[in-house]
A tleap script that builds the chain and sets N, CA, C and O, in Angstrom:
source leaprc.protein.ff14SB
mol = sequence {
  NMET LYS LYS ILE LEU THR LEU ALA LEU PHE
  ILE LEU SER ILE SER LEU SER ALA GLN VAL
  MET PRO SER PRO ASP ALA ALA SER LEU ILE
  LYS SER ILE ASN THR PRO VAL ASN LEU TYR
  ASN GLY VAL ALA THR VAL SER ILE PRO LEU
  TYR GLU ALA THR ALA ASN ASN GLY ALA SER
  VAL PRO VAL GLY LEU GLN TYR THR CGLY
}
set mol.1.N position { -105.859 -72.674 -15.556 }
set mol.1.CA position { -105.367 -71.935 -16.542 }
set mol.1.C position { -106.536 -71.534 -17.329 }
set mol.1.O position { -106.528 -70.471 -17.950 }
set mol.2.N position { -107.629 -72.396 -17.338 }
set mol.2.CA position { -108.718 -71.735 -17.958 }
set mol.2.C position { -109.468 -70.619 -17.122 }
set mol.2.O position { -110.202 -69.896 -17.795 }
set mol.3.N position { -109.416 -70.415 -16.046 }
set mol.3.CA position { -109.734 -69.544 -15.085 }
set mol.3.C position { -109.012 -68.242 -15.205 }
set mol.3.O position { -109.566 -67.151 -15.070 }
set mol.4.N position { -107.836 -68.404 -15.449 }
set mol.4.CA position { -106.806 -67.218 -15.615 }
set mol.4.C position { -107.128 -66.582 -16.683 }
set mol.4.O position { -107.465 -65.398 -16.642 }
set mol.5.N position { -107.065 -67.337 -17.885 }
set mol.5.CA position { -107.716 -66.912 -19.241 }
set mol.5.C position { -109.040 -66.086 -19.276 }
set mol.5.O position { -109.288 -65.017 -19.835 }
set mol.6.N position { -109.816 -66.907 -18.508 }
set mol.6.CA position { -111.457 -66.293 -18.561 }
set mol.6.C position { -111.442 -64.866 -17.757 }
set mol.6.O position { -112.106 -63.912 -18.161 }
set mol.7.N position { -110.605 -64.804 -16.555 }
set mol.7.CA position { -110.415 -63.616 -15.973 }
set mol.7.C position { -109.532 -62.539 -16.583 }
set mol.7.O position { -109.771 -61.382 -16.237 }
set mol.8.N position { -108.667 -62.734 -17.338 }
set mol.8.CA position { -108.048 -62.039 -18.263 }
set mol.8.C position { -108.673 -61.246 -19.164 }
set mol.8.O position { -108.515 -60.041 -19.364 }
set mol.9.N position { -109.608 -62.246 -19.847 }
set mol.9.CA position { -110.542 -61.650 -20.791 }
set mol.9.C position { -111.722 -60.801 -20.131 }
set mol.9.O position { -112.075 -59.845 -20.822 }
set mol.10.N position { -112.188 -60.918 -19.300 }
set mol.10.CA position { -113.203 -60.115 -18.222 }
set mol.10.C position { -112.467 -58.960 -18.102 }
set mol.10.O position { -113.054 -57.959 -18.511 }
set mol.11.N position { -111.261 -58.779 -17.626 }
set mol.11.CA position { -110.690 -57.605 -17.001 }
set mol.11.C position { -110.372 -56.678 -18.301 }
set mol.11.O position { -110.587 -55.466 -18.296 }
set mol.12.N position { -109.868 -57.341 -19.346 }
set mol.12.CA position { -109.847 -56.751 -20.460 }
set mol.12.C position { -111.163 -56.061 -21.118 }
set mol.12.O position { -111.066 -54.944 -21.628 }
set mol.13.N position { -112.162 -56.630 -21.096 }
set mol.13.CA position { -113.325 -56.061 -21.649 }
set mol.13.C position { -113.865 -55.001 -20.865 }
set mol.13.O position { -114.559 -54.088 -21.313 }
set mol.14.N position { -113.504 -55.162 -19.619 }
set mol.14.CA position { -114.095 -53.875 -18.403 }
set mol.14.C position { -113.115 -52.728 -19.039 }
set mol.14.O position { -113.569 -51.671 -19.476 }
set mol.15.N position { -111.835 -53.024 -19.043 }
set mol.15.CA position { -111.085 -51.908 -19.325 }
set mol.15.C position { -111.287 -51.115 -20.422 }
set mol.15.O position { -111.222 -49.886 -20.475 }
set mol.16.N position { -111.614 -52.131 -21.560 }
set mol.16.CA position { -111.829 -51.297 -23.077 }
set mol.16.C position { -112.985 -50.714 -23.081 }
set mol.16.O position { -113.088 -49.736 -23.821 }
set mol.17.N position { -114.041 -51.081 -22.364 }
set mol.17.CA position { -115.402 -50.307 -22.373 }
set mol.17.C position { -115.562 -49.041 -21.588 }
set mol.17.O position { -116.423 -48.194 -21.824 }
set mol.18.N position { -114.708 -48.982 -20.680 }
set mol.18.CA position { -114.519 -47.882 -19.978 }
set mol.18.C position { -114.287 -46.382 -20.523 }
set mol.18.O position { -113.325 -46.193 -21.268 }
set mol.19.N position { -115.074 -45.384 -20.203 }
set mol.19.CA position { -114.662 -44.042 -20.606 }
set mol.19.C position { -114.206 -43.202 -19.670 }
set mol.19.O position { -114.708 -43.155 -18.547 }
set mol.20.N position { -113.158 -42.423 -20.067 }
set mol.20.CA position { -112.590 -41.474 -19.242 }
set mol.20.C position { -113.169 -40.068 -19.535 }
set mol.20.O position { -112.985 -39.609 -20.662 }
set mol.21.N position { -113.800 -39.401 -18.686 }
set mol.21.CA position { -114.307 -38.325 -18.891 }
set mol.21.C position { -113.219 -37.190 -18.744 }
set mol.21.O position { -112.568 -37.174 -17.700 }
set mol.22.N position { -112.955 -36.164 -19.792 }
set mol.22.CA position { -111.808 -35.049 -19.684 }
set mol.22.C position { -112.043 -34.160 -18.409 }
set mol.22.O position { -113.162 -34.321 -17.923 }
set mol.23.N position { -111.512 -33.567 -17.983 }
set mol.23.CA position { -111.367 -32.575 -16.888 }
set mol.23.C position { -112.069 -31.459 -17.310 }
set mol.23.O position { -112.051 -31.343 -18.536 }
set mol.24.N position { -112.872 -30.327 -16.535 }
set mol.24.CA position { -113.397 -29.352 -17.202 }
set mol.24.C position { -112.301 -28.388 -18.048 }
set mol.24.O position { -112.601 -27.763 -19.065 }
set mol.25.N position { -111.151 -28.396 -17.503 }
set mol.25.CA position { -110.124 -27.415 -18.347 }
set mol.25.C position { -109.987 -27.958 -19.592 }
set mol.25.O position { -109.943 -27.264 -20.608 }
set mol.26.N position { -109.908 -29.279 -19.586 }
set mol.26.CA position { -109.693 -29.922 -21.075 }
set mol.26.C position { -111.012 -29.954 -21.794 }
set mol.26.O position { -110.859 -29.847 -23.011 }
set mol.27.N position { -112.135 -30.058 -21.446 }
set mol.27.CA position { -113.300 -29.663 -22.091 }
set mol.27.C position { -113.466 -28.424 -22.344 }
set mol.27.O position { -113.894 -28.165 -23.469 }
set mol.28.N position { -113.264 -27.592 -21.660 }
set mol.28.CA position { -113.278 -26.130 -22.144 }
set mol.28.C position { -111.976 -25.916 -23.539 }
set mol.28.O position { -112.120 -25.175 -24.512 }
set mol.29.N position { -111.151 -26.515 -23.342 }
set mol.29.CA position { -110.180 -26.414 -24.400 }
set mol.29.C position { -110.702 -26.963 -25.547 }
set mol.29.O position { -110.682 -26.260 -26.557 }
set mol.30.N position { -111.204 -28.165 -25.611 }
set mol.30.CA position { -111.825 -28.881 -26.736 }
set mol.30.C position { -112.738 -28.042 -27.338 }
set mol.30.O position { -112.815 -27.979 -28.565 }
set mol.31.N position { -113.597 -27.241 -26.436 }
set mol.31.CA position { -114.851 -26.303 -26.991 }
set mol.31.C position { -114.280 -25.123 -27.611 }
set mol.31.O position { -114.914 -24.649 -28.553 }
set mol.32.N position { -113.157 -24.540 -27.244 }
set mol.32.CA position { -112.461 -23.404 -27.888 }
set mol.32.C position { -111.715 -23.835 -29.182 }
set mol.32.O position { -111.316 -23.003 -29.997 }
set mol.33.N position { -111.554 -25.125 -29.325 }
set mol.33.CA position { -110.941 -25.596 -30.581 }
set mol.33.C position { -111.869 -25.607 -31.714 }
set mol.33.O position { -111.513 -25.325 -32.858 }
set mol.34.N position { -113.199 -25.972 -31.351 }
set mol.34.CA position { -114.344 -25.869 -32.152 }
set mol.34.C position { -114.719 -24.678 -32.854 }
set mol.34.O position { -115.466 -24.773 -33.828 }
set mol.35.N position { -114.333 -23.686 -32.512 }
set mol.35.CA position { -114.455 -22.420 -32.842 }
set mol.35.C position { -114.104 -21.877 -34.288 }
set mol.35.O position { -112.946 -21.507 -34.482 }
set mol.36.N position { -114.896 -21.816 -35.166 }
set mol.36.CA position { -114.462 -21.517 -36.747 }
set mol.36.C position { -113.619 -20.297 -36.679 }
set mol.36.O position { -113.876 -19.253 -36.080 }
set mol.37.N position { -112.612 -20.581 -37.359 }
set mol.37.CA position { -111.429 -19.775 -37.664 }
set mol.37.C position { -111.240 -19.334 -39.094 }
set mol.37.O position { -111.126 -20.131 -40.026 }
set mol.38.N position { -111.215 -18.193 -39.202 }
set mol.38.CA position { -110.887 -17.677 -40.778 }
set mol.38.C position { -109.387 -18.312 -41.335 }
set mol.38.O position { -108.398 -17.911 -40.722 }
set mol.39.N position { -109.212 -19.077 -42.226 }
set mol.39.CA position { -108.030 -19.400 -42.624 }
set mol.39.C position { -107.211 -18.746 -43.216 }
set mol.39.O position { -106.064 -19.163 -43.378 }
set mol.40.N position { -107.674 -17.444 -43.718 }
set mol.40.CA position { -106.774 -16.473 -44.193 }
set mol.40.C position { -105.938 -15.836 -43.270 }
set mol.40.O position { -104.708 -15.821 -43.318 }
set mol.41.N position { -106.698 -15.274 -42.371 }
set mol.41.CA position { -105.814 -14.536 -41.442 }
set mol.41.C position { -105.855 -15.098 -39.908 }
set mol.41.O position { -105.194 -14.529 -39.038 }
set mol.42.N position { -106.554 -16.090 -39.653 }
set mol.42.CA position { -106.665 -16.847 -38.170 }
set mol.42.C position { -107.580 -16.240 -37.348 }
set mol.42.O position { -107.660 -16.830 -36.270 }
set mol.43.N position { -108.500 -15.020 -37.471 }
set mol.43.CA position { -109.280 -14.557 -36.975 }
set mol.43.C position { -110.778 -15.537 -36.612 }
set mol.43.O position { -111.429 -16.132 -37.471 }
set mol.44.N position { -111.051 -15.510 -35.302 }
set mol.44.CA position { -112.121 -16.227 -35.080 }
set mol.44.C position { -113.362 -15.701 -35.531 }
set mol.44.O position { -113.433 -14.473 -35.499 }
set mol.45.N position { -114.537 -16.432 -36.017 }
set mol.45.CA position { -115.588 -15.659 -36.462 }
set mol.45.C position { -116.828 -16.666 -35.780 }
set mol.45.O position { -116.982 -17.881 -35.903 }
set mol.46.N position { -117.667 -15.621 -34.989 }
set mol.46.CA position { -118.819 -16.491 -34.247 }
set mol.46.C position { -120.005 -15.719 -34.455 }
set mol.46.O position { -120.117 -14.562 -34.049 }
set mol.47.N position { -121.009 -16.419 -35.163 }
set mol.47.CA position { -122.193 -15.971 -35.617 }
set mol.47.C position { -123.410 -16.576 -34.747 }
set mol.47.O position { -123.537 -17.776 -34.506 }
set mol.48.N position { -124.117 -15.755 -34.398 }
set mol.48.CA position { -125.326 -16.317 -33.587 }
set mol.48.C position { -126.693 -16.177 -34.317 }
set mol.48.O position { -127.044 -14.997 -34.341 }
set mol.49.N position { -127.536 -16.992 -34.895 }
set mol.49.CA position { -128.819 -16.583 -35.700 }
set mol.49.C position { -129.936 -16.203 -34.734 }
set mol.49.O position { -130.261 -16.997 -33.851 }
set mol.50.N position { -130.493 -15.109 -34.854 }
set mol.50.CA position { -131.531 -14.761 -34.105 }
set mol.50.C position { -133.149 -14.835 -34.394 }
set mol.50.O position { -134.086 -14.999 -33.612 }
set mol.51.N position { -133.115 -14.656 -35.769 }
set mol.51.CA position { -134.509 -14.843 -36.303 }
set mol.51.C position { -134.329 -14.880 -37.851 }
set mol.51.O position { -133.226 -14.735 -38.376 }
set mol.52.N position { -135.543 -15.094 -38.584 }
set mol.52.CA position { -135.447 -15.381 -40.035 }
set mol.52.C position { -136.695 -14.549 -40.688 }
set mol.52.O position { -137.765 -15.154 -40.754 }
set mol.53.N position { -136.655 -13.616 -41.026 }
set mol.53.CA position { -137.952 -12.866 -41.510 }
set mol.53.C position { -138.337 -13.574 -42.829 }
set mol.53.O position { -137.487 -13.819 -43.685 }
set mol.54.N position { -139.593 -13.883 -42.966 }
set mol.54.CA position { -139.769 -14.622 -44.385 }
set mol.54.C position { -141.129 -13.571 -44.811 }
set mol.54.O position { -142.063 -13.228 -44.086 }
set mol.55.N position { -140.887 -13.249 -46.099 }
set mol.55.CA position { -141.927 -12.281 -47.073 }
set mol.55.C position { -143.079 -13.434 -47.519 }
set mol.55.O position { -142.901 -14.649 -47.437 }
set mol.56.N position { -144.335 -12.751 -48.021 }
set mol.56.CA position { -145.265 -13.705 -48.601 }
set mol.56.C position { -144.962 -14.335 -49.699 }
set mol.56.O position { -145.592 -15.341 -50.025 }
set mol.57.N position { -143.967 -13.853 -50.432 }
set mol.57.CA position { -143.499 -14.665 -51.742 }
set mol.57.C position { -142.307 -15.487 -51.609 }
set mol.57.O position { -141.600 -15.855 -52.546 }
set mol.58.N position { -142.114 -15.779 -50.226 }
set mol.58.CA position { -140.863 -16.786 -49.650 }
set mol.58.C position { -139.797 -16.621 -49.610 }
set mol.58.O position { -138.979 -17.513 -49.383 }
set mol.59.N position { -139.486 -15.263 -49.851 }
set mol.59.CA position { -138.094 -14.714 -49.721 }
set mol.59.C position { -137.735 -14.666 -48.251 }
set mol.59.O position { -138.667 -14.343 -47.516 }
set mol.60.N position { -136.507 -14.935 -47.643 }
set mol.60.CA position { -136.338 -14.729 -46.469 }
set mol.60.C position { -135.067 -14.181 -45.950 }
set mol.60.O position { -134.022 -14.332 -46.582 }
set mol.61.N position { -135.118 -13.523 -44.772 }
set mol.61.CA position { -133.869 -12.553 -44.487 }
set mol.61.C position { -133.443 -13.028 -43.306 }
set mol.61.O position { -134.201 -12.925 -42.342 }
set mol.62.N position { -132.128 -13.652 -43.146 }
set mol.62.CA position { -131.889 -14.046 -41.727 }
set mol.62.C position { -131.144 -12.800 -40.938 }
set mol.62.O position { -130.310 -12.043 -41.434 }
set mol.63.N position { -131.630 -12.777 -39.642 }
set mol.63.CA position { -131.249 -11.674 -38.693 }
set mol.63.C position { -130.530 -12.420 -37.460 }
set mol.63.O position { -131.018 -13.334 -36.796 }
set mol.64.N position { -129.102 -11.755 -37.279 }
set mol.64.CA position { -128.251 -12.415 -36.267 }
set mol.64.C position { -127.199 -11.403 -35.946 }
set mol.64.O position { -127.137 -10.247 -36.365 }
set mol.65.N position { -126.452 -11.970 -35.201 }
set mol.65.CA position { -125.283 -11.169 -34.707 }
set mol.65.C position { -123.891 -11.939 -35.242 }
set mol.65.O position { -123.869 -13.167 -35.330 }
set mol.66.N position { -122.868 -11.210 -35.549 }
set mol.66.CA position { -121.923 -11.844 -36.031 }
set mol.66.C position { -120.670 -11.231 -35.235 }
set mol.66.O position { -120.845 -10.063 -34.890 }
set mol.67.N position { -119.530 -11.760 -34.906 }
set mol.67.CA position { -118.420 -11.401 -33.971 }
set mol.67.C position { -117.313 -11.708 -34.818 }
set mol.67.O position { -117.182 -12.912 -35.037 }
set mol.68.N position { -116.449 -10.918 -35.374 }
set mol.68.CA position { -115.158 -11.200 -35.984 }
set mol.68.C position { -113.938 -10.507 -35.187 }
set mol.68.O position { -113.799 -9.284 -35.182 }
set mol.69.N position { -113.127 -11.326 -34.561 }
set mol.69.CA position { -112.044 -10.674 -33.780 }
set mol.69.C position { -111.173 -11.623 -33.063 }
set mol.69.O position { -110.237 -11.208 -32.380 }
savepdb mol mol.pdb
quit
């Protein structure tokens, strides 16, 4: 009985620690879900920062690309 209980606990600990990796299709779906969406009209907004220009007085202007559509 003690051996069966020990074996059952061992198998349970292995099954709880195992990680199941999603398929590539599921991973791409998760990636698309994380795209920011405008809550007013449901349009996706993607922005890519390229550069930040900084002046001598400390003022900075971000330069980047933004797609809304």
